[in-house]
C-alpha positions in Angstrom: -2.9 -12.8 27.5 -2.7 -9.1 26.6 -2.5 -6.4 29.2 -3.6 -3.5 27.1 -5.6 -1.0 29.3 -9.2 -0.6 28.0 -12.3 1.0 29.3 -14.8 -1.2 31.1 -17.9 -2.3 29.2 -20.6 0.3 29.0 -18.3 3.3 29.5 -18.7 6.1 26.9 -15.9 6.4 24.4 -14.8 9.2 22.1 -12.4 9.2 19.3 -10.7 12.6 19.1 -9.4 14.5 16.1 -9.4 11.8 13.4 -10.3 11.8 9.8 -13.8 10.3 10.0 -14.9 8.3 6.9 -18.6 7.9 7.6 -19.8 5.9 4.5 -23.2 7.6 5.0 -25.5 8.2 2.0 -23.6 11.4 1.2 -20.2 9.6 1.7 -19.3 12.4 4.1 -15.7 12.7 5.3 -15.0 14.9 8.4 -11.5 16.2 8.9 -10.2 16.5 12.5 -13.4 15.4 14.0 -14.7 13.3 16.9 -16.9 10.3 17.2 -18.8 9.7 20.5 -20.1 6.3 21.4 -22.6 5.9 24.2 -24.5 2.7 25.3 -23.2 0.7 22.3 -24.4 3.2 19.7 -23.0 6.2 17.8 -24.2 9.3 19.8 -22.5 12.1 17.9 -20.0 13.0 15.1 -18.4 16.4 14.9 -15.5 18.7 15.9 -14.7 19.3 19.6 -17.7 17.4 20.9 -18.8 17.9 24.5 -18.9 14.4 26.1 -20.3 12.9 29.3 -18.1 12.9 32.4 -15.9 9.8 32.6 -15.8 9.3 28.9 -12.7 7.3 27.8 -10.8 9.3 25.1 -8.8 7.8 22.3 -6.5 10.1 20.4 -7.3 9.5 16.7 -5.1 12.4 15.4 -3.4 11.4 12.2 -5.6 8.4 11.8 -8.8 7.3 10.1 -12.0 6.4 11.9 -14.2 4.2 9.8 -17.0 1.7 10.1 -16.1 -1.9 11.1 -15.6 -4.0 8.0 -17.9 -6.9 7.1 -16.8 -10.2 5.5 -19.8 -11.8 3.7 -18.2 -15.3 3.1 -15.5 -17.1 5.0 -15.0 -20.8 5.5 -13.8 -20.2 9.1 -13.2 -23.8 10.0 -10.5 -24.0 7.3 -8.3 -21.5 9.2 -7.0 -24.5 11.0 -5.1 -25.3 7.7 -3.8 -21.8 7.2 -1.8 -21.5 4.0 -1.8 -25.3 3.5 -3.3 -25.0 0.0 -1.5 -21.8 -1.1 -0.5 -23.5 -4.4 -3.8 -25.3 -5.1 -6.3 -24.9 -7.9 -10.0 -25.2 -7.2 -9.9 -28.8 -8.4 -7.3 -29.7 -5.9 -9.3 -28.0 -3.2 -12.4 -29.9 -4.1 -10.5 -33.2 -4.1 -8.8 -32.5 -0.8 -11.7 -31.3 1.2 -14.8 -32.7 -0.5 -13.6 -36.1 -1.7 -10.7 -37.3 0.4 -9.9 -35.6 3.7 -12.6 -33.1 4.8 -14.3 -35.7 7.0 -11.1 -36.1 9.0 -11.9 -32.9 10.9 -13.4 -33.5 14.3 -15.8 -31.2 16.1 -12.9 -29.8 18.2 -11.0 -29.0 15.0 -14.0 -26.9 13.8 -14.0 -25.1 17.1 -10.3 -24.4 16.9 -10.4 -23.2 13.3 -13.4 -20.9 14.0 -11.9 -19.5 17.2 -8.7 -18.6 15.3 -10.6 -17.1 12.5 -12.6 -14.8 14.8 -9.4 -13.3 16.1 -8.1 -12.9 12.5 -11.2 -10.9 11.7 -11.1 -8.6 14.7 -7.4 -8.1 14.4 -7.8 -6.8 10.9 -10.8 -4.5 11.5 -13.5 -6.9 10.5 -16.3 -6.7 13.0 -18.9 -8.9 11.4 -18.3 -12.2 9.5 -20.5 -14.8 7.7 -19.2 -18.2 8.7 -19.9 -20.1 5.5 -19.6 -23.4 7.5 -20.1 -25.9 4.7 -18.4 -28.9 6.4 -20.9 -29.5 9.2 -21.2 -33.3 8.8 -22.8 -33.8 12.2 -24.8 -31.9 14.7 -21.7 -32.0 17.0 -19.6 -30.2 14.4 -22.3 -27.6 14.1 -22.5 -27.1 17.9 -18.7 -26.8 18.1 -18.6 -24.2 15.3 -21.4 -22.1 17.0 -19.7 -22.4 20.4 -16.5 -20.8 19.0 -18.5 -18.0 17.5 -20.7 -17.0 20.4 -17.7 -17.0 22.8 -15.5 -14.8 20.6 -15.2 -11.1 20.0 -17.2 -9.8 17.0 -20.5 -10.4 15.3 -21.0 -13.6 13.4 -23.7 -14.9 11.0 -23.8 -18.7 11.0 -24.1 -20.1 7.5 -25.1 -23.8 7.9 -23.9 -26.2 5.2 -22.7 -29.7 4.6 -20.7 -30.6 1.5 -20.8 -34.3 2.4 -24.6 -34.6 1.8 -27.1 -33.1 -0.5 -28.8 -29.9 0.8 -32.2 -31.7 0.5 -30.8 -34.3 2.9 -29.2 -32.4 5.7 -31.9 -29.7 5.8 -34.5 -32.5 6.3 -32.7 -34.1 9.2 -34.7 -33.4 12.4 -31.6 -33.2 14.5 -29.9 -30.8 12.1 -33.1 -28.7 11.9 -33.2 -28.4 15.7 -29.6 -27.0 15.8 -30.5 -24.5 13.1 -33.6 -23.3 14.9 -31.7 -23.0 18.2 -29.1 -20.8 16.3 -31.9 -18.6 14.9 -33.1 -18.0 18.5 -29.6 -17.3 19.9 -29.2 -13.6 20.4 -25.4 -14.0 20.6 -25.4 -14.6 16.8 -25.9 -11.8 14.3 -28.0 -14.1 12.1 -28.3 -17.4 10.4 -28.1 -18.3 6.7 -28.4 -21.7 4.8 -25.2 -22.2 2.7 -25.6 -24.6 -0.2 -25.0 -24.7 -4.0 -27.2 -25.3 -7.0 -25.6 -27.7 -9.5 -28.0 -27.1 -12.4 -29.5 -30.6 -12.3 -32.8 -30.2 -14.3 -34.6 -32.1 -11.5 -33.7 -29.2 -9.2 -33.1 -31.4 -6.1 -32.2 -28.3 -4.1 -35.8 -27.2 -4.0 -36.6 -28.7 -0.5 -33.6 -26.8 1.0 -34.9 -23.5 -0.4 -38.3 -24.4 1.1 -36.7 -24.9 4.5 -35.0 -21.5 4.2 -38.3 -19.9 3.3 -40.1 -21.6 6.2 -37.4 -20.6 8.7 -37.2 -17.1 7.2 -33.5 -17.1 6.7 -31.4 -16.1 3.7 -29.7 -18.5 1.3 -26.0 -17.9 0.4 -24.8 -20.0 -2.6 -21.6 -20.4 -4.7 -22.8 -19.3 -8.1 -20.9 -19.0 -11.4 -18.1 -21.3 -10.3 -16.3 -22.8 -13.4 -17.1 -26.6 -13.6 -19.4 -26.6 -10.6 -22.3 -24.1 -10.8 -23.5 -22.2 -13.8 -26.4 -20.3 -15.5 -28.6 -23.4 -15.3 -28.6 -23.1 -11.5 -29.6 -19.5 -11.6 -32.3 -20.2 -14.2 -33.8 -23.0 -12.0 -33.8 -20.8 -8.9 -35.6 -18.1 -10.8 -38.1 -20.4 -12.5 -39.0 -21.9 -9.2 -39.3 -18.6 -7.4 -36.4 -18.9 -5.0 -34.3 -15.9 -6.1 -35.4 -13.9 -3.0 -34.3 -10.4 -2.2 -31.1 -10.6 -0.1 -29.9 -13.9 -1.5 -26.1 -13.8 -1.6 -24.4 -15.2 -4.7 -20.7 -15.9 -3.9 -18.2 -15.4 -6.8 -20.8 -15.1 -9.6 -17.8 -15.3 -12.0 -18.7 -17.5 -14.9 -22.3 -16.3 -15.5 -24.0 -14.9 -18.6 -25.8 -11.7 -19.0 -29.2 -13.3 -18.4 -28.1 -14.6 -15.0 -26.8 -11.2 -14.0 -30.1 -9.6 -15.0 -32.0 -12.2 -13.0 -29.9 -11.4 -9.9 -30.3 -7.7 -10.4 -34.0 -7.9 -10.9 -34.6 -10.0 -7.8 -32.6 -8.0 -5.3 -29.6 -10.4 -5.1 -26.2 -9.5 -3.7 -22.8 -10.8 -4.8 -20.0 -11.6 -2.5 -16.7 -11.1 -4.4 -13.7 -13.1 -3.2 -11.2 -11.6 -5.6 -8.1 -13.3 -4.4 -9.9 -16.6 -4.7 -11.3 -16.0 -8.1 -8.0 -14.9 -9.4 -6.1 -17.9 -8.0 -8.5 -20.8 -8.0 -10.3 -20.6 -11.4 -13.9 -19.8 -10.5 -13.7 -17.3 -13.3 -12.4 -13.8 -13.8 -13.5 -11.5 -10.8 -16.8 -10.1 -12.2 -16.8 -6.6 -10.7 -17.0 -5.1 -14.1 -20.2 -7.1 -14.9 -21.7 -6.4 -11.5 -21.1 -2.7 -12.1 -22.8 -2.8 -15.5 -25.9 -4.5 -14.1 -26.0 -2.4 -10.9 -25.8 -5.5 -8.6 -24.9 -4.7 -5.0 -21.5 -6.0 -4.0 -19.8 -7.1 -0.8 -16.3 -8.5 -0.3 -15.1 -11.6 1.4 -12.0 -13.6 2.3 -13.2 -17.1 1.3 -10.6 -19.3 3.1 -7.3 -18.9 4.8 -6.3 -22.3 3.5 -5.2 -20.1 0.6 -5.6 -16.4 1.1 -5.1 -13.4 3.2 -7.5 -13.1 6.1 -8.3 -9.4 5.8 -10.3 -7.1 3.6 -7.5 -4.8 2.9 -6.1 -7.4 0.5 -9.6 -7.9 -0.9 -10.1 -4.2 -1.6 -6.6 -4.0 -3.2 -7.0 -7.1 -5.4 -10.5 -6.1 -6.5 -9.3 -2.7 -7.7 -6.4 -4.4 -9.5 -8.5 -7.1 -11.2 -11.2 -4.6 -12.3 -8.6 -2.2 -13.7 -6.7 -5.0 -15.4 -9.8 -6.2 -17.1 -10.7 -2.6 -18.2 -7.3 -2.0 -19.7 -6.9 -5.4 -21.3 -10.3 -5.2 -22.9 -9.5 -1.7 -24.3 -6.1 -2.8 -25.6 -7.6 -5.7 -27.5 -9.7 -3.1 -29.4 -6.7 -0.7 -29.9 -8.1 1.7 -27.4 -6.7 3.4 -24.3 -8.4 3.8 -20.9 -7.7 7.2 -19.5 -10.1 7.1 -16.5 -10.8 4.1 -14.2 -14.4 3.3 -13.5 -13.8 1.5 -10.2 -12.4 3.8 -7.5 -11.0 3.3 -4.0 -14.2 4.7 -2.5 -16.2 1.9 -4.2 -14.3 -0.9 -2.7 -14.3 0.7 0.8 -18.0 0.9 0.4 -18.2 -2.8 -0.6 -16.2 -3.7 2.5 -18.5 -1.8 4.8 -22.0 -0.9 3.5 -22.0 -3.7 1.0 -21.3 -6.3 3.7 -24.0 -4.9 5.9 -26.5 -5.3 3.1 -25.3 -8.9 2.5 -26.1 -9.8 6.2 -29.3 -7.9 6.3 -28.1 -5.3 8.8 -27.6 -2.2 6.7 -30.0 -0.3 9.0 -27.6 -1.0 11.9 -24.1 -1.4 10.5 -21.9 -0.4 7.6 -21.6 3.3 8.2 -20.9 5.8 11.0 -24.2 7.5 11.6 -25.9 8.6 14.8 -28.1 5.8 16.2 -26.2 3.0 14.4 -24.4 0.3 16.4 -20.9 1.3 17.5 -18.8 -1.0 15.4 -15.9 1.3 14.8 -12.3 0.9 13.6 -9.4 3.3 14.0 -6.5 3.0 11.5 -3.5 4.7 13.1 0.1 3.8 13.3 2.5 6.5 14.4 5.4 4.1 14.0 4.8 3.6 10.3 5.9 5.9 7.5 3.1 4.4 5.4 0.4 6.1 7.5 1.3 9.7 6.4 0.6 12.0 4.7 -3.1 11.4 4.9 -4.3 13.2 1.7 -6.8 10.7 0.3 -8.6 8.7 3.0 -10.3 6.2 0.7 -7.1 5.6 -1.2 -5.2 5.2 2.0 -7.7 2.6 3.3 -7.8 0.6 0.0 -4.2 0.9 -1.2 -1.9 1.8 1.7 -3.1 0.5 5.1 -2.9 -3.1 6.4 -3.9 -5.1 9.5 -0.8 -3.8 11.3 -2.3 -0.3 11.1 -5.5 -1.3 12.9 -5.1 0.5 16.1 -8.5 0.1 17.8 -11.6 -2.0 17.1 -14.9 -1.6 18.8 -17.9 -3.9 18.5 -21.1 -2.5 20.0 -19.0 0.1 21.8 -16.8 -2.5 23.5 -13.1 -2.4 22.8 -11.8 -5.7 21.2 -8.4 -4.4 20.0 -6.6 -1.4 21.3 -3.2 0.2 20.6 -2.5 -2.5 18.1 -3.2 -5.4 20.5 -6.1 -7.8 20.8 -8.0 -7.6 24.1 -8.3 -10.7 26.3 -7.0 -13.0 23.5 -5.4 -16.1 25.0 -3.2 -16.9 22.0 -1.0 -19.6 23.8 -4.1 -21.7 24.7 -5.5 -21.3 21.2 -2.1 -22.2 19.7 -2.1 -25.4 21.6 -5.5 -26.4 20.3 -4.4 -25.7 16.8 -1.3 -27.7 17.2 -3.5 -30.6 18.3 -5.6 -30.2 15.2 -2.6 -30.1 12.9 -1.1 -33.1 14.6 -4.4 -35.0 14.3 -4.7 -34.3 10.6 -1.1 -35.0 9.9 -1.1 -38.4 11.7 -4.5 -39.3 10.2 -3.5 -38.6 6.6 0.1 -39.9 7.0 3.2 -37.9 6.3 3.5 -38.7 2.6 -0.1 -37.7 1.9 0.2 -34.6 4.1 3.3 -33.4 2.2 1.9 -34.3 -1.2 -1.3 -32.4 -0.5 0.6 -29.2 0.3 2.9 -29.5 -2.7 0.9 -30.4 -5.8 2.8 -31.3 -9.0 3.9 -28.4 -11.2 3.0 -28.9 -14.9 6.0 -29.0 -17.2 6.6 -25.7 -19.0 8.1 -25.6 -22.4 10.4 -22.6 -22.9 9.6 -21.2 -26.3 12.4 -20.9 -28.9 13.5 -17.3 -29.1 14.6 -16.1 -32.6 16.3 -13.1 -31.0 18.8 -15.2 -29.1 22.2 -15.9 -30.7 22.0 -19.6 -30.0 24.7 -20.6 -32.6 27.3 -18.6 -30.7 26.6 -20.6 -27.6 26.7 -23.9 -29.5 30.2 -25.4 -29.3 29.8 -27.3 -32.5 29.3 -24.1 -34.5 31.5 -21.8 -32.5 34.5 -22.1 -34.8 32.4 -21.5 -37.9 30.9 -18.4 -36.3 34.4 -17.0 -35.5 35.5 -17.5 -39.1 32.4 -15.9 -40.7 31.6 -13.1 -38.2 33.6 -9.8 -38.0 35.5 -9.4 -34.8 34.5 -6.7 -32.4 35.2 -5.9 -28.8 31.8 -4.2 -28.4 28.3 -5.4 -28.3 27.8 -4.8 -32.0 29.8 -4.1 -35.2 30.5 -0.5 -36.2 31.2 0.8 -39.6 34.0 3.3 -39.9 
């Protein structure tokens, strides 16, 4: 249990003297300024603010004060298997979770994975997360997942899903429907979404699930443009049946054609990029370039800690790298040179904040530091790190230099959840014990051989190409003597004429 001293709930708080990256409409950056938080909202931003008596002061000098980041798509339950699938492809992921072992997770294992993931988020400056909870095979699993979220620091949108049944089946189950409706009425959650995919089956069996979402007035979040799983047909069917609602979130959207991107743009859709995932798994090349060309709003997401980093610093960095790699490679294939990058650090910081707020339907309350908005605030400051100075480009520092270890303070609704680099009231030993139980359960259920095999998939054989520039004959003992009699002798690397 941490012992970091923090102000009591409800006490005004002011950040003093930081570089304030507001992410407002003008993308205003204030140098050496203060941010005052009162009653859970942002009360004032400016230099040398006058504050109420008893205000708790946090020295932000040399640091960056920014909006809390928002993760628009994370399979939080899978954090119980952190890094297990680091070497998987998407096919291996599908086989492991969907076809073979996903049902081995008990409700308590969902609770443990979600509880761990909530602390991951807060620790790295993510104040709101969409729990894309697509393994809820029973009502008990759903209840356990929700219980972990509502008793954790941070804001969470519950994305109900069940990969073990068709969405037309689980959304029609009265018991399942009741737990969804209860979640909609639970003020401790930031929202509810229905999480399911559209395969492109011409019969459009997903239609009843969309009708349930419309009836309940909740958004749909769907994995779209995933190689071998979802494609342009799914987008076309959604559009033709009138279910491409404004605010629908299309996760990955990587292997789609221009017509699909135009449909998403025209209907007010939002894309959740999980660049580390798209790069590693094979959904398709991260499509930030296509989204930019079609002016589609973008948010960023972690996807799953069974593979990837659990923070949006990595997401911002890999998204910049992927977009710029695509731009350079495309130009080189035409014999051209890129001299100015289209995607900038400011853009990915925006996607990690304002973009995420739009994806969860809370852009009026979150995503930027503006008077009247909710006080979800992050301070990046690390006086012990040479990486945190000089501070000459705040956007570049956030996107390309900082990391979770530089997250000094995190506030959610004005309440301190991390301070001076430490989580507040996080009982890590108790949680570690629950996760150990989950790992032991899965390991014993699968068996040691299956457990180890799943973590270490076969590596395809690689043929090393013959290299005409290698002097292979010299290294071949059968031709060594012939080489010596025919080649001139030299003590150097080559033969000199003189």
